[in-house]
All heavy atoms as TSV, in Angstrom:
chain	resi	resn	atom	element	x	y	z
A	1	MET	N	N	-2.766	16.550	-2.444
A	1	MET	CA	C	-2.332	15.382	-3.083
A	1	MET	C	C	-3.535	14.818	-4.006
A	1	MET	O	O	-4.614	14.528	-3.523
A	1	MET	CB	C	-2.208	14.322	-1.899
A	1	MET	CG	C	-0.963	14.564	-1.130
A	1	MET	SD	S	-0.652	13.311	0.158
A	1	MET	CE	C	-2.253	13.160	0.997
A	2	LYS	N	N	-3.209	14.619	-5.236
A	2	LYS	CA	C	-4.186	14.139	-6.156
A	2	LYS	C	C	-4.019	12.655	-6.218
A	2	LYS	O	O	-2.904	12.080	-6.220
A	2	LYS	CB	C	-3.704	14.703	-7.504
A	2	LYS	CG	C	-4.639	14.286	-8.543
A	2	LYS	CD	C	-4.251	14.886	-9.969
A	2	LYS	CE	C	-5.109	14.318	-11.018
A	2	LYS	NZ	N	-4.782	14.702	-12.318
A	3	GLN	N	N	-5.188	11.955	-6.060
A	3	GLN	CA	C	-5.132	10.493	-6.007
A	3	GLN	C	C	-4.590	9.873	-7.256
A	3	GLN	O	O	-4.809	10.454	-8.400
A	3	GLN	CB	C	-6.480	9.914	-5.890
A	3	GLN	CG	C	-7.091	10.118	-4.517
A	3	GLN	CD	C	-8.274	9.311	-4.261
A	3	GLN	OE1	O	-8.837	8.777	-5.184
A	3	GLN	NE2	N	-8.622	9.085	-2.999
A	4	ASN	N	N	-3.625	8.861	-7.171
A	4	ASN	CA	C	-2.997	8.347	-8.254
A	4	ASN	C	C	-3.013	6.814	-8.234
A	4	ASN	O	O	-2.384	6.135	-8.991
A	4	ASN	CB	C	-1.508	8.766	-8.519
A	4	ASN	CG	C	-0.702	8.604	-7.250
A	4	ASN	OD1	O	-1.085	7.866	-6.375
A	4	ASN	ND2	N	0.435	9.219	-7.362
A	5	VAL	N	N	-3.787	6.174	-7.278
A	5	VAL	CA	C	-3.785	4.803	-7.109
A	5	VAL	C	C	-5.350	4.409	-7.227
A	5	VAL	O	O	-6.110	4.992	-6.556
A	5	VAL	CB	C	-3.409	4.325	-5.770
A	5	VAL	CG1	C	-3.519	2.862	-5.511
A	5	VAL	CG2	C	-1.800	4.767	-5.574
A	6	GLY	N	N	-5.484	3.559	-8.142
A	6	GLY	CA	C	-6.971	3.211	-8.326
A	6	GLY	C	C	-7.281	1.782	-8.591
A	6	GLY	O	O	-6.295	1.000	-8.965
A	7	GLY	N	N	-8.472	1.313	-8.509
A	7	GLY	CA	C	-8.950	0.020	-8.857
A	7	GLY	C	C	-8.203	-1.197	-8.248
A	7	GLY	O	O	-8.096	-1.306	-7.033
A	8	ILE	N	N	-7.749	-2.063	-9.068
A	8	ILE	CA	C	-7.052	-3.318	-8.679
A	8	ILE	C	C	-5.799	-2.969	-7.792
A	8	ILE	O	O	-5.518	-3.608	-6.896
A	8	ILE	CB	C	-6.654	-4.162	-9.817
A	8	ILE	CG1	C	-7.932	-4.807	-10.449
A	8	ILE	CG2	C	-5.643	-5.212	-9.511
A	8	ILE	CD1	C	-8.562	-5.861	-9.628
A	9	ASP	N	N	-5.162	-1.914	-8.122
A	9	ASP	CA	C	-3.880	-1.362	-7.499
A	9	ASP	C	C	-4.294	-1.251	-6.029
A	9	ASP	O	O	-3.525	-1.661	-5.077
A	9	ASP	CB	C	-3.455	-0.268	-8.099
A	9	ASP	CG	C	-1.968	0.097	-7.659
A	9	ASP	OD1	O	-1.363	-0.704	-7.003
A	9	ASP	OD2	O	-1.486	1.130	-8.105
A	10	LYS	N	N	-5.362	-0.468	-5.757
A	10	LYS	CA	C	-5.786	-0.210	-4.319
A	10	LYS	C	C	-6.072	-1.513	-3.544
A	10	LYS	O	O	-5.656	-1.697	-2.401
A	10	LYS	CB	C	-7.073	0.603	-4.332
A	10	LYS	CG	C	-6.825	2.081	-4.318
A	10	LYS	CD	C	-8.263	2.719	-4.154
A	10	LYS	CE	C	-8.086	4.178	-3.865
A	10	LYS	NZ	N	-9.384	4.776	-3.660
A	11	ILE	N	N	-6.854	-2.370	-4.208
A	11	ILE	CA	C	-7.152	-3.714	-3.576
A	11	ILE	C	C	-5.971	-4.517	-3.179
A	11	ILE	O	O	-5.881	-5.016	-2.159
A	11	ILE	CB	C	-8.234	-4.518	-4.413
A	11	ILE	CG1	C	-9.411	-3.671	-4.602
A	11	ILE	CG2	C	-8.447	-5.941	-3.908
A	11	ILE	CD1	C	-10.436	-4.171	-5.689
A	12	LEU	N	N	-5.064	-4.577	-4.219
A	12	LEU	CA	C	-3.778	-5.344	-3.970
A	12	LEU	C	C	-2.966	-4.777	-2.911
A	12	LEU	O	O	-2.361	-5.505	-2.063
A	12	LEU	CB	C	-3.018	-5.412	-5.278
A	12	LEU	CG	C	-3.705	-6.393	-6.360
A	12	LEU	CD1	C	-2.779	-6.367	-7.619
A	12	LEU	CD2	C	-3.761	-7.788	-5.896
A	13	ARG	N	N	-2.901	-3.503	-2.750
A	13	ARG	CA	C	-2.093	-2.828	-1.807
A	13	ARG	C	C	-2.611	-3.034	-0.394
A	13	ARG	O	O	-1.875	-3.323	0.551
A	13	ARG	CB	C	-2.052	-1.276	-1.957
A	13	ARG	CG	C	-1.078	-0.974	-3.188
A	13	ARG	CD	C	-1.274	0.563	-3.440
A	13	ARG	NE	N	-0.450	0.949	-4.518
A	13	ARG	CZ	C	0.784	1.487	-4.423
A	13	ARG	NH1	N	1.294	1.718	-3.344
A	13	ARG	NH2	N	1.415	1.946	-5.618
A	14	VAL	N	N	-3.886	-3.039	-0.291
A	14	VAL	CA	C	-4.544	-3.385	0.984
A	14	VAL	C	C	-4.348	-4.803	1.438
A	14	VAL	O	O	-3.999	-5.021	2.615
A	14	VAL	CB	C	-6.066	-2.900	0.996
A	14	VAL	CG1	C	-6.846	-3.454	2.236
A	14	VAL	CG2	C	-6.279	-1.432	0.802
A	15	ILE	N	N	-4.548	-5.697	0.466
A	15	ILE	CA	C	-4.407	-7.137	0.809
A	15	ILE	C	C	-2.903	-7.295	1.179
A	15	ILE	O	O	-2.708	-8.064	2.160
A	15	ILE	CB	C	-4.874	-7.961	-0.439
A	15	ILE	CG1	C	-6.346	-7.938	-0.546
A	15	ILE	CG2	C	-4.341	-9.412	-0.296
A	15	ILE	CD1	C	-6.823	-8.515	-1.846
A	16	VAL	N	N	-1.980	-6.827	0.539
A	16	VAL	CA	C	-0.611	-7.055	0.754
A	16	VAL	C	C	-0.247	-6.444	2.020
A	16	VAL	O	O	0.430	-7.079	2.882
A	16	VAL	CB	C	0.360	-6.614	-0.401
A	16	VAL	CG1	C	1.775	-6.505	-0.078
A	16	VAL	CG2	C	0.211	-7.463	-1.627
A	17	GLY	N	N	-0.736	-5.212	2.348
A	17	GLY	CA	C	-0.402	-4.549	3.651
A	17	GLY	C	C	-0.908	-5.427	4.771
A	17	GLY	O	O	-0.130	-5.644	5.702
A	18	LEU	N	N	-2.163	-5.914	4.657
A	18	LEU	CA	C	-2.644	-6.712	5.789
A	18	LEU	C	C	-2.023	-8.066	5.921
A	18	LEU	O	O	-1.743	-8.396	6.979
A	18	LEU	CB	C	-4.230	-6.896	5.551
A	18	LEU	CG	C	-5.118	-5.695	5.698
A	18	LEU	CD1	C	-6.458	-6.001	5.324
A	18	LEU	CD2	C	-5.017	-5.239	7.128
A	19	ALA	N	N	-1.632	-8.648	4.797
A	19	ALA	CA	C	-0.847	-9.900	4.887
A	19	ALA	C	C	0.559	-9.739	5.541
A	19	ALA	O	O	0.861	-10.566	6.352
A	19	ALA	CB	C	-0.670	-10.448	3.469
A	20	VAL	N	N	1.147	-8.610	5.192
A	20	VAL	CA	C	2.504	-8.471	5.783
A	20	VAL	C	C	2.383	-8.086	7.286
A	20	VAL	O	O	3.243	-8.567	8.173
A	20	VAL	CB	C	3.254	-7.274	5.059
A	20	VAL	CG1	C	4.590	-6.820	5.862
A	20	VAL	CG2	C	3.579	-7.720	3.645
A	21	ILE	N	N	1.355	-7.343	7.670
A	21	ILE	CA	C	1.150	-7.029	9.081
A	21	ILE	C	C	0.802	-8.284	9.827
A	21	ILE	O	O	1.290	-8.535	10.952
A	21	ILE	CB	C	-0.005	-5.944	9.255
A	21	ILE	CG1	C	0.543	-4.580	8.683
A	21	ILE	CG2	C	-0.430	-5.923	10.667
A	21	ILE	CD1	C	-0.511	-3.592	8.716
A	22	GLY	N	N	-0.062	-9.126	9.217
A	22	GLY	CA	C	-0.509	-10.394	9.825
A	22	GLY	C	C	0.745	-11.319	10.005
A	22	GLY	O	O	0.870	-11.985	11.009
A	23	TRP	N	N	1.632	-11.373	8.951
A	23	TRP	CA	C	2.890	-12.229	9.144
A	23	TRP	C	C	3.731	-11.746	10.208
A	23	TRP	O	O	4.253	-12.357	10.901
A	23	TRP	CB	C	3.603	-12.120	7.782
A	23	TRP	CG	C	4.963	-12.754	7.902
A	23	TRP	CD1	C	5.149	-14.182	7.958
A	23	TRP	CD2	C	6.164	-12.087	8.069
A	23	TRP	NE1	N	6.563	-14.342	8.058
A	23	TRP	CE2	C	7.154	-13.071	8.158
A	23	TRP	CE3	C	6.520	-10.839	8.142
A	23	TRP	CZ2	C	8.514	-12.755	8.260
A	23	TRP	CZ3	C	7.867	-10.457	8.359
A	23	TRP	CH2	C	8.822	-11.444	8.443
A	24	GLY	N	N	3.818	-10.358	10.333
A	24	GLY	CA	C	4.693	-9.802	11.510
A	24	GLY	C	C	4.091	-10.126	12.755
A	24	GLY	O	O	4.863	-10.439	13.643
A	25	VAL	N	N	2.819	-10.079	13.010
A	25	VAL	CA	C	2.149	-10.446	14.202
A	25	VAL	C	C	2.406	-12.014	14.501
A	25	VAL	O	O	2.811	-12.342	15.577
A	25	VAL	CB	C	0.744	-10.161	14.250
A	25	VAL	CG1	C	0.063	-10.753	15.481
A	25	VAL	CG2	C	0.507	-8.593	14.184
A	26	TYR	N	N	2.247	-12.799	13.344
A	26	TYR	CA	C	2.470	-14.207	13.617
A	26	TYR	C	C	3.942	-14.586	13.987
A	26	TYR	O	O	4.189	-15.418	14.820
A	26	TYR	CB	C	2.072	-14.954	12.317
A	26	TYR	CG	C	2.303	-16.464	12.307
A	26	TYR	CD1	C	1.503	-17.229	12.912
A	26	TYR	CD2	C	3.325	-17.021	11.662
A	26	TYR	CE1	C	1.693	-18.617	13.002
A	26	TYR	CE2	C	3.654	-18.282	11.578
A	26	TYR	CZ	C	2.854	-19.119	12.316
A	26	TYR	OH	O	3.044	-20.466	12.364
A	27	ALA	N	N	4.836	-13.934	13.229
A	27	ALA	CA	C	6.260	-14.186	13.429
A	27	ALA	C	C	6.809	-13.449	14.716
A	27	ALA	O	O	7.933	-13.705	15.024
A	27	ALA	CB	C	7.030	-13.784	12.165
A	28	GLN	N	N	6.065	-12.602	15.237
A	28	GLN	CA	C	6.415	-11.738	16.407
A	28	GLN	C	C	7.693	-10.986	16.171
A	28	GLN	O	O	8.634	-10.972	16.911
A	28	GLN	CB	C	6.493	-12.676	17.602
A	28	GLN	CG	C	5.287	-13.327	18.104
A	28	GLN	CD	C	5.393	-14.274	19.219
A	28	GLN	OE1	O	6.529	-14.465	19.699
A	28	GLN	NE2	N	4.328	-14.735	19.800
A	29	ASN	N	N	7.682	-10.245	15.049
A	29	ASN	CA	C	8.821	-9.294	14.778
A	29	ASN	C	C	8.187	-8.088	14.198
A	29	ASN	O	O	7.079	-7.880	13.930
A	29	ASN	CB	C	9.794	-10.008	13.893
A	29	ASN	CG	C	9.218	-10.319	12.463
A	29	ASN	OD1	O	8.387	-9.468	11.914
A	29	ASN	ND2	N	9.550	-11.396	11.918
A	30	TRP	N	N	9.144	-7.086	14.133
A	30	TRP	CA	C	8.844	-5.655	13.702
A	30	TRP	C	C	8.811	-5.481	12.351
A	30	TRP	O	O	8.320	-4.428	11.815
A	30	TRP	CB	C	9.742	-4.733	14.349
A	30	TRP	CG	C	9.542	-4.592	15.848
A	30	TRP	CD1	C	10.316	-5.170	16.891
A	30	TRP	CD2	C	8.488	-3.858	16.496
A	30	TRP	NE1	N	9.726	-4.839	18.044
A	30	TRP	CE2	C	8.685	-4.011	17.966
A	30	TRP	CE3	C	7.456	-3.088	16.030
A	30	TRP	CZ2	C	7.794	-3.387	18.785
A	30	TRP	CZ3	C	6.563	-2.428	16.953
A	30	TRP	CH2	C	6.783	-2.692	18.337
A	31	TRP	N	N	9.151	-6.472	11.483
A	31	TRP	CA	C	9.127	-6.305	10.005
A	31	TRP	C	C	7.766	-6.219	9.524
A	31	TRP	O	O	7.494	-5.693	8.384
A	31	TRP	CB	C	9.913	-7.468	9.272
A	31	TRP	CG	C	11.330	-7.405	9.524
A	31	TRP	CD1	C	12.175	-8.097	10.304
A	31	TRP	CD2	C	12.162	-6.566	8.645
A	31	TRP	NE1	N	13.414	-7.649	10.113
A	31	TRP	CE2	C	13.443	-6.746	9.189
A	31	TRP	CE3	C	11.918	-5.646	7.720
A	31	TRP	CZ2	C	14.560	-6.034	8.679
A	31	TRP	CZ3	C	13.043	-4.888	7.291
A	31	TRP	CH2	C	14.298	-5.233	7.723
A	32	GLY	N	N	6.787	-6.687	10.257
A	32	GLY	CA	C	5.342	-6.536	9.919
A	32	GLY	C	C	4.856	-5.137	9.770
A	32	GLY	O	O	3.887	-4.837	9.090
A	33	ALA	N	N	5.640	-4.289	10.486
A	33	ALA	CA	C	5.179	-2.840	10.483
A	33	ALA	C	C	5.371	-2.234	9.107
A	33	ALA	O	O	4.753	-1.244	8.770
A	33	ALA	CB	C	6.031	-2.028	11.484
A	34	LEU	N	N	6.122	-2.849	8.277
A	34	LEU	CA	C	6.342	-2.313	6.858
A	34	LEU	C	C	4.957	-2.583	6.172
A	34	LEU	O	O	4.796	-1.836	5.068
A	34	LEU	CB	C	7.395	-3.106	6.179
A	34	LEU	CG	C	8.882	-2.765	6.653
A	34	LEU	CD1	C	9.951	-3.646	5.920
A	34	LEU	CD2	C	9.200	-1.275	6.431
A	35	GLY	N	N	4.151	-3.395	6.532
A	35	GLY	CA	C	2.952	-3.518	5.893
A	35	GLY	C	C	1.999	-2.352	5.952
A	35	GLY	O	O	1.050	-2.187	5.157
A	36	ALA	N	N	2.333	-1.429	6.872
A	36	ALA	CA	C	1.588	-0.190	6.966
A	36	ALA	C	C	1.705	0.718	5.689
A	36	ALA	O	O	0.788	1.351	5.410
A	36	ALA	CB	C	2.015	0.576	8.238
A	37	ILE	N	N	2.849	0.567	5.070
A	37	ILE	CA	C	3.114	1.363	3.889
A	37	ILE	C	C	2.152	1.048	2.697
A	37	ILE	O	O	1.452	1.965	2.296
A	37	ILE	CB	C	4.626	1.283	3.408
A	37	ILE	CG1	C	5.480	1.779	4.463
A	37	ILE	CG2	C	4.764	2.015	2.130
A	37	ILE	CD1	C	6.944	1.525	4.240
A	38	PRO	N	N	2.031	-0.172	2.350
A	38	PRO	CA	C	1.097	-0.473	1.132
A	38	PRO	C	C	-0.432	-0.303	1.694
A	38	PRO	O	O	-1.292	0.092	0.964
A	38	PRO	CB	C	1.392	-1.907	0.691
A	38	PRO	CG	C	2.102	-2.476	1.796
A	38	PRO	CD	C	2.815	-1.351	2.535
A	39	LEU	N	N	-0.642	-0.654	2.939
A	39	LEU	CA	C	-2.014	-0.386	3.515
A	39	LEU	C	C	-2.443	0.990	3.467
A	39	LEU	O	O	-3.583	1.306	2.910
A	39	LEU	CB	C	-2.053	-1.060	4.895
A	39	LEU	CG	C	-3.403	-0.847	5.629
A	39	LEU	CD1	C	-4.445	-1.676	4.825
A	39	LEU	CD2	C	-3.302	-1.285	7.017
A	40	PHE	N	N	-1.701	1.868	4.034
A	40	PHE	CA	C	-2.052	3.324	4.028
A	40	PHE	C	C	-2.096	3.890	2.470
A	40	PHE	O	O	-3.010	4.741	2.254
A	40	PHE	CB	C	-1.138	4.094	4.789
A	40	PHE	CG	C	-1.270	3.901	6.262
A	40	PHE	CD1	C	-0.194	3.648	7.144
A	40	PHE	CD2	C	-2.510	3.762	6.883
A	40	PHE	CE1	C	-0.345	3.478	8.488
A	40	PHE	CE2	C	-2.740	3.575	8.132
A	40	PHE	CZ	C	-1.572	3.321	8.970
A	41	THR	N	N	-1.191	3.589	1.623
A	41	THR	CA	C	-1.232	4.078	0.222
A	41	THR	C	C	-2.416	3.592	-0.482
A	41	THR	O	O	-3.022	4.272	-1.300
A	41	THR	CB	C	0.079	3.778	-0.561
A	41	THR	OG1	O	0.239	2.351	-0.515
A	41	THR	CG2	C	1.261	4.457	0.097
A	42	GLY	N	N	-2.836	2.284	-0.114
A	42	GLY	CA	C	-4.064	1.802	-0.713
A	42	GLY	C	C	-5.234	2.437	-0.202
A	42	GLY	O	O	-6.233	2.759	-0.966
A	43	LEU	N	N	-5.349	2.728	1.043
A	43	LEU	CA	C	-6.505	3.277	1.687
A	43	LEU	C	C	-6.652	4.864	1.331
A	43	LEU	O	O	-7.715	5.349	1.076
A	43	LEU	CB	C	-6.417	3.167	3.169
A	43	LEU	CG	C	-6.592	1.786	3.684
A	43	LEU	CD1	C	-6.406	1.747	5.214
A	43	LEU	CD2	C	-8.006	1.137	3.410
A	44	MET	N	N	-5.494	5.398	1.143
A	44	MET	CA	C	-5.409	6.916	0.831
A	44	MET	C	C	-5.660	7.081	-0.703
A	44	MET	O	O	-6.052	8.109	-1.110
A	44	MET	CB	C	-4.208	7.496	1.269
A	44	MET	CG	C	-4.085	7.693	2.794
A	44	MET	SD	S	-2.485	8.311	3.368
A	44	MET	CE	C	-2.260	9.678	2.336
A	45	GLY	N	N	-5.240	6.199	-1.444
A	45	GLY	CA	C	-5.243	6.333	-2.915
A	45	GLY	C	C	-4.201	7.213	-3.610
A	45	GLY	O	O	-4.322	7.608	-4.552
A	46	TRP	N	N	-3.107	7.297	-2.726
A	46	TRP	CA	C	-2.037	8.152	-3.192
A	46	TRP	C	C	-0.737	7.552	-2.910
A	46	TRP	O	O	-0.462	7.055	-1.726
A	46	TRP	CB	C	-2.029	9.514	-2.500
A	46	TRP	CG	C	-0.995	10.399	-3.077
A	46	TRP	CD1	C	-0.936	11.127	-4.215
A	46	TRP	CD2	C	0.242	10.790	-2.340
A	46	TRP	NE1	N	0.134	11.819	-4.440
A	46	TRP	CE2	C	0.909	11.610	-3.195
A	46	TRP	CE3	C	0.821	10.500	-1.154
A	46	TRP	CZ2	C	2.217	12.213	-2.871
A	46	TRP	CZ3	C	1.995	11.027	-0.797
A	46	TRP	CH2	C	2.609	11.877	-1.633
A	47	CYS	N	N	0.152	7.341	-3.854
A	47	CYS	CA	C	1.542	6.762	-3.662
A	47	CYS	C	C	2.504	7.772	-3.966
A	47	CYS	O	O	2.474	8.464	-4.962
A	47	CYS	CB	C	1.738	5.591	-4.662
A	47	CYS	SG	S	3.322	4.745	-4.551
A	48	PRO	N	N	3.413	8.045	-3.062
A	48	PRO	CA	C	4.423	9.099	-3.184
A	48	PRO	C	C	5.500	8.806	-4.315
A	48	PRO	O	O	6.082	9.657	-4.764
A	48	PRO	CB	C	5.131	9.170	-1.830
A	48	PRO	CG	C	4.874	7.863	-1.100
A	48	PRO	CD	C	3.525	7.437	-1.668
A	49	PHE	N	N	5.592	7.638	-4.734
A	49	PHE	CA	C	6.553	7.197	-5.757
A	49	PHE	C	C	6.016	7.293	-7.095
A	49	PHE	O	O	6.762	7.567	-8.122
A	49	PHE	CB	C	7.089	5.829	-5.571
A	49	PHE	CG	C	7.936	5.664	-4.229
A	49	PHE	CD1	C	7.364	4.892	-3.296
A	49	PHE	CD2	C	9.023	6.241	-4.082
A	49	PHE	CE1	C	8.032	4.747	-2.102
A	49	PHE	CE2	C	9.771	6.120	-2.855
A	49	PHE	CZ	C	9.212	5.421	-1.886
A	50	TYR	N	N	4.702	7.307	-7.320
A	50	TYR	CA	C	4.088	7.416	-8.652
A	50	TYR	C	C	4.342	8.702	-9.350
A	50	TYR	O	O	4.707	8.702	-10.519
A	50	TYR	CB	C	2.566	7.126	-8.601
A	50	TYR	CG	C	2.274	5.560	-8.567
A	50	TYR	CD1	C	3.183	4.644	-8.607
A	50	TYR	CD2	C	0.913	5.197	-8.752
A	50	TYR	CE1	C	2.880	3.265	-8.527
A	50	TYR	CE2	C	0.567	3.942	-8.753
A	50	TYR	CZ	C	1.501	2.920	-8.624
A	50	TYR	OH	O	1.284	1.649	-8.685
A	51	PRO	N	N	4.366	9.825	-8.577
A	51	PRO	CA	C	4.497	11.150	-9.238
A	51	PRO	C	C	6.055	11.182	-9.820
A	51	PRO	O	O	6.372	11.735	-10.802
A	51	PRO	CB	C	4.326	12.161	-8.258
A	51	PRO	CG	C	3.365	11.576	-7.318
A	51	PRO	CD	C	3.737	10.107	-7.244
A	52	LEU	N	N	7.071	10.554	-8.954
A	52	LEU	CA	C	8.345	10.527	-9.485
A	52	LEU	C	C	8.551	9.775	-10.693
A	52	LEU	O	O	9.418	10.074	-11.543
A	52	LEU	CB	C	9.231	9.977	-8.344
A	52	LEU	CG	C	9.184	10.727	-7.028
A	52	LEU	CD1	C	9.988	10.054	-5.932
A	52	LEU	CD2	C	9.846	12.124	-7.235
A	53	LEU	N	N	7.769	8.733	-10.859
A	53	LEU	CA	C	7.853	7.840	-11.974
A	53	LEU	C	C	6.901	8.207	-13.101
A	53	LEU	O	O	6.774	7.668	-14.193
A	53	LEU	CB	C	7.484	6.341	-11.602
A	53	LEU	CG	C	8.417	5.767	-10.573
A	53	LEU	CD1	C	7.939	4.478	-10.047
A	53	LEU	CD2	C	9.847	5.678	-11.107
A	54	LYS	N	N	6.072	9.287	-12.856
A	54	LYS	CA	C	5.043	9.738	-13.829
A	54	LYS	C	C	4.051	8.709	-14.172
A	54	LYS	O	O	3.731	8.390	-15.337
A	54	LYS	CB	C	5.702	10.406	-15.052
A	54	LYS	CG	C	6.514	11.519	-14.659
A	54	LYS	CD	C	7.083	12.314	-15.849
A	54	LYS	CE	C	7.905	13.493	-15.184
A	54	LYS	NZ	N	8.790	14.111	-16.056
A	55	VAL	N	N	3.615	7.911	-13.152
A	55	VAL	CA	C	2.589	6.838	-13.309
A	55	VAL	C	C	1.379	7.112	-12.508
A	55	VAL	O	O	1.384	7.796	-11.555
A	55	VAL	CB	C	3.274	5.524	-12.755
A	55	VAL	CG1	C	2.314	4.338	-12.795
A	55	VAL	CG2	C	4.535	5.234	-13.561
A	56	SER	N	N	0.227	6.717	-12.977
A	56	SER	CA	C	-1.035	6.770	-12.339
A	56	SER	C	C	-1.843	5.600	-12.801
A	56	SER	O	O	-1.946	5.289	-14.020
A	56	SER	CB	C	-1.734	8.053	-12.567
A	56	SER	OG	O	-2.979	8.115	-11.985
A	57	THR	N	N	-2.513	4.866	-11.779
A	57	THR	CA	C	-3.345	3.776	-12.166
A	57	THR	C	C	-4.817	4.372	-11.933
A	57	THR	O	O	-5.787	3.443	-12.118
A	57	THR	CB	C	-3.193	2.539	-11.225
A	57	THR	OG1	O	-3.251	2.891	-9.844
A	57	THR	CG2	C	-1.681	1.947	-11.579
A	58	LYS	N	N	-5.005	5.459	-11.558
A	58	LYS	CA	C	-6.317	6.120	-11.375
A	58	LYS	C	C	-6.844	6.632	-12.668
A	58	LYS	O	O	-6.182	7.313	-13.396
A	58	LYS	CB	C	-6.201	7.133	-10.328
A	58	LYS	CG	C	-7.514	7.901	-10.078
A	58	LYS	CD	C	-8.259	7.273	-8.937
A	58	LYS	CE	C	-9.465	8.169	-8.584
A	58	LYS	NZ	N	-10.337	7.425	-7.665
A	59	LYS	N	N	-8.000	6.197	-13.129
A	59	LYS	CA	C	-8.559	6.654	-14.351
A	59	LYS	C	C	-9.402	7.869	-14.195
A	59	LYS	O	O	-9.922	8.151	-13.211
A	59	LYS	CB	C	-9.449	5.524	-14.913
A	59	LYS	CG	C	-8.609	4.241	-15.353
A	59	LYS	CD	C	-9.466	3.310	-16.062
A	59	LYS	CE	C	-8.546	2.160	-16.368
A	59	LYS	NZ	N	-9.079	1.212	-17.251
């Protein structure tokens, strides 16, 4: 897997992921588990949808 997420994109994904997880914990529902998707893609630096769209934010 070649990294395709970089810079601000990584930071925003981690922040959004943590926020959604935090909201899920606060609201006591399972929808917060969806926050794991942007969190992991931000931490790994790879998004599975970017190759399909032929996009990369990594310089």
